[in-house]
SEKE-723160 format. One record per residue: x negated, y negated, z of N, C-alpha, C in turn. Coordinates in pm, whole numbers, plus 50000, padded with zeros to 5 digits. Example, Ala and Ser with C-alpha at 12.3 -4.5 7.8 and 13.67 -1.06 7.14 Angstrom:
BEGIN
SITE;nu;nv;nw;cau;cav;caw;cu;cv;cw
SITE;48681;50569;50780;48770;50450;50780;48680;50330;50780;
SITE;48715;50225;50708;48633;50106;50714;48710;49997;50787;
This chain:
BEGIN
SITE;nu;nv;nw;cau;cav;caw;cu;cv;cw
SITE;17278;85262;29295;17313;85260;29436;17243;85144;29505;
SITE;17315;85071;29589;17257;84956;29657;17160;85000;29766;
SITE;17077;84905;29809;16982;84934;29917;17055;84979;30043;
SITE;17169;84916;30073;17246;84952;30193;17293;85097;30187;
SITE;17341;85139;30071;17391;85277;30060;17275;85378;30065;
SITE;17161;85341;30007;17045;85430;30014;16997;85446;30158;
SITE;16992;85334;30230;16950;85339;30370;17051;85417;30454;
SITE;17177;85397;30426;17283;85469;30498;17268;85620;30480;
SITE;17244;85663;30357;17228;85806;30330;17106;85862;30403;
SITE;16999;85784;30404;16876;85828;30473;16902;85845;30623;
SITE;16966;85746;30685;16987;85750;30829;17087;85858;30870;
SITE;17181;85889;30784;17272;86000;30814;17194;86130;30826;
SITE;17093;86147;30743;17010;86268;30752;16924;86266;30878;
SITE;16877;86148;30916;16789;86138;31032;16865;86151;31164;
SITE;16989;86103;31166;17069;86101;31289;17198;86181;31271;
SITE;17191;86312;31252;17310;86392;31224;17410;86395;31340;
SITE;17364;86364;31461;17455;86365;31576;17549;86245;31577;
SITE;17519;86144;31496;17604;86025;31489;17704;86044;31376;
SITE;17824;86082;31406;17923;86111;31302;17984;85982;31246;
SITE;18021;85988;31119;18083;85873;31054;17991;85754;31042;
SITE;17862;85778;31031;17764;85668;31026;17779;85589;30897;
SITE;17807;85459;30911;17817;85370;30795;17748;85238;30826;
SITE;17692;85177;30722;17631;85044;30734;17731;84941;30681;
SITE;17768;84847;30766;17865;84744;30728;17798;84621;30670;
SITE;17684;84585;30722;17617;84461;30681;17468;84490;30665;
SITE;17409;84436;30561;17264;84441;30542;17221;84309;30481;
SITE;17149;84228;30561;17108;84096;30515;16959;84078;30536;
SITE;16891;84026;30434;16748;84000;30449;16727;83876;30536;
SITE;16632;83888;30627;16594;83775;30713;16482;83700;30644;
SITE;16500;83572;30612;16397;83499;30537;16274;83471;30621;
SITE;16161;83452;30552;16040;83405;30619;15936;83509;30647;
SITE;15968;83637;30633;15868;83739;30661;15754;83735;30560;
SITE;15630;83733;30611;15515;83721;30521;15442;83853;30503;
SITE;15464;83950;30590;15390;84075;30580;15481;84195;30557;
SITE;15610;84182;30579;15708;84287;30552;15839;84221;30506;
SITE;15915;84291;30423;16053;84250;30398;16133;84292;30520;
SITE;16206;84199;30580;16278;84228;30703;16428;84208;30681;
SITE;16505;84308;30720;16650;84305;30706;16716;84338;30840;
SITE;16831;84279;30863;16916;84317;30975;17036;84391;30920;
SITE;17076;84499;30986;17199;84565;30945;17278;84609;31068;
SITE;17408;84620;31050;17499;84664;31155;17556;84799;31113;
SITE;17553;84893;31205;17604;85027;31177;17721;85060;31268;
SITE;17816;85133;31214;17926;85189;31293;17913;85341;31292;
SITE;17939;85403;31406;17931;85548;31415;18002;85594;31541;
SITE;18022;85723;31551;18081;85783;31671;17976;85872;31736;
SITE;17957;85851;31866;17858;85929;31942;17923;85977;32071;
SITE;17919;86107;32092;17979;86168;32212;18125;86124;32229;
SITE;18197;86115;32116;18338;86081;32120;18368;85933;32132;
SITE;18267;85849;32141;18289;85704;32157;18249;85631;32029;
SITE;18332;85538;31986;18302;85456;31869;18203;85347;31908;
SITE;18102;85329;31826;17997;85231;31858;17968;85143;31736;
SITE;17923;85025;31766;17878;84929;31664;17746;84871;31714;
SITE;17640;84884;31636;17508;84846;31685;17423;84785;31573;
SITE;17338;84689;31610;17250;84625;31514;17111;84688;31511;
SITE;17051;84686;31393;16917;84742;31374;16836;84648;31285;
SITE;16706;84667;31287;16615;84593;31200;16542;84692;31110;
SITE;16546;84664;30982;16483;84747;30878;16370;84666;30817;
SITE;16247;84718;30825;16131;84645;30771;16064;84731;30665;
SITE;16057;84676;30544;16003;84751;30430;15880;84682;30375;
SITE;15782;84763;30333;15661;84707;30273;15696;84628;30148;
SITE;15638;84508;30131;15658;84433;30007;15557;84478;29903;
SITE;15571;84425;29782;15474;84459;29678;15338;84396;29707;
SITE;15339;84281;29776;15216;84216;29819;15246;84142;29948;
SITE;15142;84117;30029;15164;84064;30162;15063;83956;30196;
SITE;15105;83865;30286;15014;83763;30337;14899;83827;30412;
SITE;14928;83936;30483;14828;84006;30561;14833;84153;30521;
SITE;14719;84211;30483;14715;84352;30450;14706;84432;30579;
SITE;14814;84503;30613;14818;84576;30739;14875;84715;30716;
SITE;14851;84802;30811;14897;84939;30803;15022;84956;30889;
SITE;15131;84997;30824;15260;85002;30894;15257;85098;31012;
SITE;15191;85212;30998;15189;85309;31107;15112;85254;31227;
SITE;15011;85174;31200;14935;85110;31308;15026;85018;31390;
SITE;15103;84936;31321;15194;84847;31392;15301;84925;31467;
SITE;15358;85027;31404;15464;85103;31467;15414;85174;31593;
SITE;15297;85232;31585;15241;85301;31702;15209;85201;31814;
SITE;15175;85079;31776;15152;84976;31878;15282;84942;31948;
SITE;15391;84927;31872;15521;84906;31934;15554;85021;32031;
SITE;15530;85142;31989;15557;85257;32075;15476;85249;32204;
SITE;15350;85207;32193;15263;85200;32310;15308;85092;32407;
SITE;15354;84979;32355;15388;84864;32440;15530;84875;32495;
SITE;15619;84942;32421;15759;84952;32464;15768;85016;32602;
SITE;15844;84952;32690;15861;85004;32825;15765;84946;32927;
SITE;15671;84862;32883;15579;84795;32974;15638;84660;33014;
SITE;15559;84580;33085;15605;84446;33124;15601;84347;33009;
SITE;15552;84390;32893;15552;84308;32772;15670;84353;32686;
SITE;15772;84268;32670;15894;84311;32601;15876;84320;32450;
SITE;15921;84430;32391;15919;84449;32246;16046;84524;32207;
SITE;16087;84513;32079;16201;84593;32033;16169;84743;32040;
SITE;16272;84824;32054;16249;84969;32059;16223;85023;31918;
SITE;16106;85087;31896;16078;85145;31764;16149;85279;31750;
SITE;16213;85302;31636;16296;85421;31618;16246;85515;31509;
SITE;16218;85462;31391;16181;85547;31277;16067;85482;31199;
SITE;15968;85562;31163;15864;85521;31069;15867;85617;30952;
SITE;15880;85565;30832;15887;85648;30712;15777;85609;30615;
SITE;15682;85700;30596;15572;85675;30503;15599;85733;30365;
SITE;15701;85818;30354;15739;85876;30225;15880;85825;30192;
SITE;15891;85709;30131;16019;85638;30123;16124;85700;30033;
SITE;16084;85778;29933;16183;85838;29843;16266;85733;29772;
SITE;16399;85742;29787;16490;85651;29717;16480;85506;29765;
SITE;16418;85484;29879;16406;85348;29932;16283;85274;29879;
SITE;16213;85338;29787;16111;85275;29702;15977;85248;29771;
SITE;15979;85197;29892;15854;85165;29961;15864;85208;30107;
SITE;15749;85233;30172;15750;85273;30313;15822;85169;30400;
SITE;15877;85215;30513;15955;85125;30597;15961;85176;30740;
SITE;16018;85093;30827;16044;85133;30965;16181;85079;31005;
SITE;16237;85141;31109;16366;85097;31165;16347;85079;31315;
SITE;16399;84967;31365;16389;84937;31507;16525;84892;31558;
SITE;16545;84903;31689;16668;84852;31749;16665;84699;31746;
SITE;16779;84640;31718;16787;84495;31720;16787;84444;31864;
SITE;16721;84331;31887;16734;84260;32014;16842;84155;31990;
SITE;16963;84176;32041;17077;84094;31999;17077;83954;32060;
SITE;17147;83865;31990;17175;83730;32039;17048;83652;32071;
SITE;16948;83664;31985;16820;83595;32004;16779;83526;31876;
SITE;16683;83438;31887;16626;83370;31771;16478;83344;31795;
SITE;16409;83305;31687;16265;83282;31697;16224;83142;31652;
SITE;16317;83063;31599;16283;82935;31536;16215;82839;31634;
SITE;16102;82784;31592;16031;82685;31674;16094;82547;31664;
SITE;16169;82520;31557;16232;82389;31540;16330;82360;31653;
SITE;16386;82464;31713;16482;82445;31822;16419;82377;31944;
SITE;16288;82389;31959;16223;82333;32078;16234;82180;32083;
SITE;16270;82119;31970;16278;81972;31964;16418;81919;31992;
SITE;16517;82008;32002;16655;81961;32017;16723;82033;32134;
SITE;16821;81967;32197;16896;82032;32305;16972;82153;32252;
SITE;16995;82255;32336;16952;82261;32476;16811;82312;32496;
SITE;16747;82360;32386;16617;82426;32401;16504;82329;32436;
SITE;16522;82201;32400;16418;82104;32437;16405;82092;32589;
SITE;16515;82119;32661;16509;82118;32807;16454;82249;32862;
SITE;16439;82349;32777;16391;82480;32821;16246;82506;32782;
SITE;16182;82406;32721;16048;82430;32668;15951;82482;32774;
SITE;15949;82417;32890;15855;82460;32992;15887;82603;33038;
SITE;16014;82633;33055;16055;82767;33095;16007;82871;32993;
SITE;16028;82841;32865;15984;82934;32760;15832;82944;32760;
SITE;15763;82829;32775;15618;82830;32776;15561;82911;32890;
SITE;15619;82898;33009;15572;82975;33124;15583;83125;33096;
SITE;15693;83165;33033;15709;83307;32999;15611;83348;32890;
SITE;15595;83261;32790;15508;83296;32678;15368;83329;32725;
SITE;15308;83240;32805;15170;83264;32845;15159;83360;32963;
SITE;15265;83378;33039;15265;83482;33142;15266;83621;33077;
SITE;15348;83636;32974;15353;83764;32902;15217;83795;32842;
SITE;15154;83695;32781;15022;83717;32722;14921;83754;32829;
SITE;14929;83689;32945;14839;83723;33055;14861;83865;33103;
SITE;14986;83907;33111;15014;84045;33153;14961;84146;33053;
SITE;14974;84113;32924;14916;84202;32821;14766;84215;32840;
SITE;14699;84103;32873;14555;84104;32893;14514;84189;33013;
SITE;14607;84210;33106;14576;84283;33229;14595;84433;33216;
SITE;14653;84480;33105;14678;84623;33085;14561;84682;33005;
SITE;14505;84790;33053;14391;84850;32983;14439;84924;32858;
SITE;14358;84925;32753;14394;85000;32632;14418;85147;32661;
SITE;14342;85204;32755;14360;85345;32788;14496;85370;32851;
SITE;14540;85278;32935;14671;85292;32999;14782;85291;32894;
SITE;14766;85209;32792;14865;85202;32684;14851;85319;32587;
SITE;14732;85376;32580;14707;85484;32486;14666;85437;32348;
SITE;14645;85306;32330;14609;85257;32197;14466;85293;32158;
SITE;14385;85333;32255;14249;85375;32223;14246;85505;32143;
SITE;14362;85571;32132;14370;85695;32053;14379;85668;31904;
SITE;14416;85544;31864;14428;85515;31720;14368;85380;31681;
SITE;14308;85309;31776;14239;85184;31745;14091;85198;31773;
SITE;14010;85123;31699;13867;85123;31722;13835;85063;31858;
SITE;13756;85133;31936;13716;85084;32067;13576;85024;32054;
SITE;13565;84895;32082;13437;84826;32072;13384;84800;32212;
SITE;13253;84781;32221;13193;84744;32348;13228;84599;32379;
SITE;13239;84563;32507;13270;84424;32542;13177;84322;32479;
SITE;13050;84359;32462;12953;84266;32404;12967;84252;32253;
SITE;13044;84343;32190;13054;84345;32044;13186;84291;31990;
SITE;13278;84250;32079;13411;84206;32033;13402;84091;31934;
SITE;13326;83988;31970;13318;83869;31886;13254;83900;31751;
SITE;13143;83972;31754;13072;84005;31630;13160;84091;31539;
SITE;13231;84186;31596;13316;84276;31518;13424;84198;31444;
SITE;13493;84106;31514;13599;84028;31451;13546;83929;31349;
SITE;13434;83865;31381;13377;83768;31287;13333;83838;31159;
SITE;13270;83954;31171;13227;84026;31051;13345;84059;30961;
SITE;13457;84100;31022;13573;84137;30941;13629;84017;30866;
SITE;13655;83907;30937;13722;83794;30873;13629;83715;30781;
SITE;13501;83714;30811;13405;83655;30717;13404;83736;30587;
SITE;13421;83868;30600;13427;83954;30482;13550;83927;30398;
SITE;13663;83898;30463;13786;83864;30389;13764;83738;30306;
SITE;13701;83638;30367;13676;83513;30294;13582;83537;30177;
SITE;13477;83612;30200;13380;83640;30093;13447;83714;29977;
SITE;13535;83806;30007;13599;83887;29903;13709;83813;29828;
SITE;13786;83729;29899;13908;83674;29839;13900;83528;29796;
SITE;13794;83457;29837;13786;83314;29803;13781;83295;29652;
SITE;13866;83206;29601;13871;83178;29458;13772;83070;29416;
SITE;13722;82996;29514;13622;82892;29488;13540;82873;29614;
SITE;13430;82799;29609;13346;82782;29727;13423;82728;29847;
SITE;13386;82776;29964;13453;82738;30089;13346;82684;30187;
SITE;13300;82561;30165;13189;82509;30247;13223;82495;30394;
SITE;13347;82459;30426;13383;82443;30568;13386;82579;30636;
SITE;13442;82678;30570;13442;82813;30626;13300;82863;30647;
SITE;13211;82838;30549;13073;82884;30563;13002;82814;30679;
SITE;13032;82686;30698;12973;82613;30810;13021;82671;30943;
SITE;13149;82705;30949;13203;82764;31071;13140;82901;31099;
SITE;13123;82980;30995;13062;83112;31013;12918;83098;31062;
SITE;12843;83004;31006;12705;82982;31053;12704;82940;31200;
SITE;12796;82850;31236;12803;82805;31375;12836;82921;31469;
SITE;12929;83004;31429;12970;83116;31514;12860;83222;31525;
SITE;12786;83243;31417;12678;83343;31421;12557;83291;31499;
SITE;12546;83160;31511;12431;83102;31579;12427;83141;31727;
SITE;12544;83148;31788;12549;83182;31930;12682;83248;31962;
SITE;12675;83379;31987;12796;83453;32022;12833;83428;32168;
SITE;12961;83444;32203;13002;83423;32343;12955;83538;32430;
SITE;12964;83523;32562;12930;83635;32652;13022;83754;32627;
SITE;12983;83872;32675;13071;83989;32660;13209;83963;32720;
SITE;13309;84029;32664;13445;84015;32716;13448;84054;32863;
SITE;13525;83978;32942;13538;84010;33083;13604;84147;33102;
SITE;13691;84180;33011;13751;84315;33006;13803;84337;32865;
SITE;13821;84460;32827;13885;84491;32700;14035;84499;32720;
SITE;14111;84455;32619;14256;84463;32627;14313;84486;32487;
SITE;14442;84507;32480;14511;84510;32351;14534;84366;32308;
SITE;14474;84327;32199;14490;84193;32144;14606;84198;32044;
SITE;14704;84112;32062;14820;84108;31971;14775;84070;31830;
SITE;14693;83966;31818;14637;83927;31689;14710;83812;31621;
SITE;14836;83786;31660;14911;83675;31600;15009;83620;31703;
SITE;14962;83599;31824;15048;83557;31935;15068;83407;31929;
SITE;15186;83366;31885;15217;83224;31867;15367;83204;31874;
SITE;15407;83079;31891;15549;83045;31883;15598;83080;31742;
SITE;15715;83142;31737;15767;83192;31611;15758;83343;31602;
SITE;15674;83403;31686;15659;83548;31687;15714;83611;31815;
SITE;15810;83542;31876;15882;83604;31986;16029;83562;31977;
SITE;16115;83643;32036;16259;83618;32037;16301;83566;32174;
SITE;16382;83460;32175;16434;83406;32300;16585;83390;32288;
SITE;16653;83396;32404;16799;83389;32402;16847;83249;32438;
SITE;16978;83235;32452;17038;83104;32477;17002;83048;32615;
SITE;16952;83133;32701;16911;83088;32834;16763;83051;32840;
SITE;16694;83063;32727;16552;83033;32723;16464;83145;32776;
SITE;16515;83268;32773;16438;83383;32819;16380;83458;32699;
SITE;16251;83487;32703;16187;83563;32597;16224;83711;32612;
SITE;16282;83767;32507;16331;83904;32512;16244;84003;32436;
SITE;16161;83955;32343;16077;84048;32267;15965;83974;32196;
SITE;15848;84035;32196;15733;83985;32119;15727;84066;31990;
SITE;15715;83996;31878;15721;84059;31746;15585;84057;31676;
SITE;15581;84122;31559;15471;84111;31462;15336;84151;31519;
SITE;15320;84281;31540;15196;84337;31595;15107;84394;31485;
SITE;15120;84343;31363;15044;84399;31250;14893;84394;31271;
SITE;14845;84289;31336;14700;84272;31350;14648;84312;31488;
SITE;14726;84390;31562;14686;84431;31696;14558;84515;31692;
SITE;14472;84493;31791;14347;84566;31801;14294;84554;31943;
SITE;14192;84629;31974;14128;84622;32104;14018;84517;32099;
SITE;14018;84425;32196;13918;84319;32191;13916;84234;32316;
SITE;13867;84111;32301;13851;84016;32410;13982;83941;32434;
SITE;14032;83936;32558;14157;83864;32584;14155;83718;32541;
SITE;14037;83655;32540;14029;83515;32500;14067;83494;32354;
SITE;14060;83599;32274;14095;83585;32132;14242;83547;32116;
SITE;14331;83619;32185;14473;83587;32176;14504;83450;32235;
SITE;14440;83417;32346;14467;83288;32409;14428;83174;32315;
SITE;14312;83185;32253;14267;83081;32160;14362;83069;32041;
SITE;14406;83182;31987;14500;83180;31873;14630;83113;31913;
SITE;14679;83142;32033;14807;83086;32076;14801;82935;32093;
SITE;14680;82880;32109;14662;82737;32132;14607;82663;32011;
SITE;14597;82732;31897;14541;82667;31777;14624;82544;31740;
SITE;14560;82435;31698;14633;82312;31663;14733;82327;31549;
SITE;14728;82438;31477;14824;82458;31368;14965;82488;31421;
SITE;14975;82544;31541;15104;82592;31589;15188;82490;31666;
SITE;15134;82381;31719;15218;82287;31796;15315;82209;31709;
SITE;15424;82270;31675;15526;82206;31594;15660;82235;31657;
SITE;15749;82140;31668;15746;82006;31607;15669;81900;31687;
SITE;15634;81927;31813;15562;81830;31895;15415;81868;31899;
SITE;15331;81792;31827;15189;81826;31816;15111;81806;31944;
SITE;15171;81740;32043;15101;81718;32170;15115;81837;32265;
SITE;15201;81932;32229;15228;82045;32318;15179;82176;32256;
SITE;15114;82257;32334;15067;82388;32288;15187;82472;32245;
SITE;15183;82518;32121;15295;82598;32070;15426;82525;32070;
SITE;15423;82390;32079;15544;82311;32086;15615;82321;32220;
SITE;15544;82370;32324;15611;82402;32450;15559;82326;32573;
SITE;15427;82317;32590;15373;82255;32711;15228;82213;32688;
SITE;15173;82126;32773;15032;82088;32761;14942;82210;32768;
SITE;14836;82209;32688;14751;82327;32677;14684;82365;32808;
SITE;14647;82266;32891;14581;82302;33016;14677;82375;33110;
SITE;14806;82344;33101;14904;82415;33182;14923;82558;33131;
SITE;14923;82573;33000;14935;82707;32941;14818;82795;32984;
SITE;14698;82738;32983;14580;82814;33023;14588;82854;33170;
SITE;14635;82764;33255;14648;82795;33397;14745;82910;33419;
SITE;14857;82907;33348;14956;83015;33359;14895;83147;33314;
SITE;14823;83143;33203;14758;83265;33153;14656;83318;33251;
SITE;14576;83231;33309;14476;83275;33406;14542;83343;33526;
SITE;14650;83285;33573;14719;83342;33689;14774;83482;33656;
SITE;14831;83499;33538;14892;83627;33502;14788;83733;33466;
SITE;14676;83691;33407;14575;83786;33362;14474;83821;33470;
SITE;14457;83730;33568;14355;83750;33669;14216;83715;33620;
SITE;14206;83647;33505;14078;83609;33447;14062;83457;33452;
SITE;13937;83414;33440;13907;83271;33431;13853;83241;33292;
SITE;13888;83125;33239;13845;83086;33105;13711;83013;33115;
SITE;13609;83072;33057;13479;83008;33047;13480;82910;32930;
SITE;13441;82786;32953;13455;82681;32851;13377;82711;32724;
SITE;13250;82748;32737;13170;82772;32617;13218;82894;32541;
SITE;13254;82999;32613;13307;83119;32547;13436;83087;32475;
SITE;13520;83006;32539;13650;82975;32480;13634;82885;32357;
SITE;13535;82796;32359;13512;82713;32241;13479;82803;32121;
SITE;13399;82907;32142;13366;82999;32034;13495;83061;31978;
SITE;13582;83108;32068;13703;83175;32023;13802;83077;31958;
SITE;13797;82951;31998;13884;82852;31932;13839;82828;31788;
SITE;13709;82814;31765;13659;82800;31628;13692;82924;31548;
SITE;13673;83040;31610;13704;83165;31540;13851;83172;31500;
SITE;13940;83130;31591;14084;83136;31561;14116;83057;31435;
SITE;14059;82938;31422;14085;82856;31305;14022;82917;31179;
SITE;13907;82981;31194;13844;83048;31080;13928;83167;31035;
SITE;13977;83244;31130;14061;83360;31097;14186;83315;31022;
SITE;14250;83209;31071;14369;83157;31003;14334;83113;30861;
SITE;14222;83045;30846;14179;83002;30714;14159;83123;30622;
SITE;14102;83230;30675;14082;83351;30595;14215;83406;30546;
SITE;14318;83401;30630;14450;83450;30591;14508;83365;30480;
SITE;14495;83233;30491;14548;83145;30385;14470;83165;30255;
SITE;14340;83180;30263;14258;83204;30144;14301;83334;30075;
SITE;14324;83436;30154;14364;83565;30099;14501;83556;30031;
SITE;14592;83478;30089;14724;83464;30026;14714;83390;29894;
SITE;14623;83292;29886;14601;83220;29760;14554;83315;29651;
SITE;14465;83405;29690;14409;83500;29593;14517;83590;29538;
SITE;14605;83639;29625;14714;83727;29579;14807;83654;29482;
SITE;14840;83529;29514;14931;83453;29429;14866;83420;29295;
SITE;14741;83376;29299;14672;83335;29176;14651;83453;29082;
SITE;14629;83571;29138;14604;83688;29055;14730;83762;29013;
SITE;14846;83706;29049;14971;83763;29004;15018;83885;29080;
SITE;14954;83916;29195;14999;84030;29274;15134;84002;29339;
SITE;15167;83874;29354;15295;83835;29409;15332;83697;29357;
SITE;15461;83671;29353;15510;83537;29320;15595;83481;29433;
SITE;15573;83536;29553;15647;83489;29670;15606;83345;29702;
SITE;15701;83252;29707;15667;83111;29734;15595;83091;29867;
SITE;15630;83171;29969;15567;83152;30100;15416;83172;30093;
SITE;15370;83262;30005;15227;83286;29993;15158;83171;29920;
SITE;15226;83114;29821;15170;82999;29750;15157;82879;29844;
SITE;15262;82854;29920;15261;82740;30013;15154;82760;30119;
SITE;15146;82882;30174;15044;82909;30276;14904;82888;30221;
SITE;14882;82935;30099;14750;82922;30042;14712;82781;30002;
SITE;14809;82694;29988;14783;82556;29945;14782;82462;30066;
SITE;14898;82443;30128;14908;82348;30238;14832;82393;30363;
SITE;14845;82521;30397;14785;82569;30521;14632;82572;30512;
SITE;14580;82601;30394;14434;82599;30377;14380;82459;30404;
SITE;14447;82358;30349;14404;82220;30372;14412;82184;30520;
SITE;14523;82218;30584;14540;82185;30726;14436;82256;30812;
SITE;14410;82384;30783;14314;82458;30865;14171;82409;30844;
SITE;14140;82367;30722;14007;82308;30699;13987;82182;30783;
SITE;14092;82100;30791;14082;81978;30871;14064;82011;31020;
SITE;14133;82113;31066;14118;82156;31205;13976;82205;31231;
SITE;13921;82281;31137;13786;82333;31155;13682;82221;31156;
SITE;13697;82123;31068;13604;82009;31068;13606;81940;31203;
SITE;13726;81922;31257;13738;81858;31388;13674;81943;31497;
SITE;13695;82072;31492;13643;82160;31598;13491;82174;31590;
SITE;13435;82159;31474;13290;82173;31460;13215;82045;31498;
SITE;13285;81935;31513;13218;81808;31543;13175;81803;31689;
SITE;13063;81734;31719;13016;81722;31858;13118;81657;31949;
SITE;13197;81564;31897;13297;81496;31980;13403;81594;32026;
SITE;13450;81680;31936;13555;81774;31972;13505;81877;32070;
SITE;13375;81906;32067;13317;82003;32162;13351;81962;32305;
SITE;13338;81832;32333;13366;81784;32468;13517;81769;32491;
SITE;13590;81730;32387;13733;81709;32404;13804;81840;32435;
SITE;13771;81946;32361;13836;82074;32385;13795;82131;32520;
SITE;13671;82109;32560;13626;82159;32689;13700;82090;32802;
SITE;13720;81959;32788;13789;81883;32892;13935;81924;32902;
SITE;13992;81972;32792;14133;82011;32791;14160;82135;32876;
SITE;14054;82205;32914;14072;82321;33002;14100;82275;33144;
């Protein structure tokens, strides 16, 4: 039996009120590094009306770029859905997959949207870059302004003290590097020493940190409107500056390296975020989080290399990430650790 027919049988049991439920199309969406992602279209009759609707099916792979807990991500979607931060509607989480082989989730499709960053370089989206950028960092600022208690994420996420956010995250990602590195990582070790030498001030407030907020992880439509923020696998409670620093990492400005996230000058992005969040960016604190962002990314690439080298996966995306991205992130870290860059990044605020 094909995957489509297995999924169809499962959903018929889950949604008995939808008569004549059939899956017409099931296509894998390329590029997913932490879940296998598929789009499918279903036909069914509900309350006497014939309907055709798209859904997203995300299944655990045999190995992943990022080791994450599916229920954690799904519950985060549930918490954020319906707020001023747009996300797809979460529908089903299945931890006992049965015939579908591995755990999975089902979400409503956000139709007529795309996530490709390459579009920012060509019309008509090249003319919409500023519009998209304003929304991108406004949404992030709004997320920073919502308390974890209001969202309810404090019921299933670790709650840290404002003074402990930086230490907690650094300890985790330094541990990933120590465990997964296949050979010495002198640049990573230098960054860890620098970060441990002086931690930033306590977080101005605690918020839900997305953990991977960057261009490519949101959906936008033909009008340049952001309709949904995706990929909440690494969401946690922490310092709002963590997400801001990650969103501005030099790895993400593609295809135009002069623009934050390929969208707008970084100082403009920061201004938009400050206005939406109600917070001010402290230069020294932000420098710490910028170095941390590059170290965290390096830890992810190192971990993907380990999985590929040890045969846990043969996914090409993990090999490429562990090879090319490790080199690129090391170069970014060397630049960020230099005394010259200390002043350059500060001035960019």
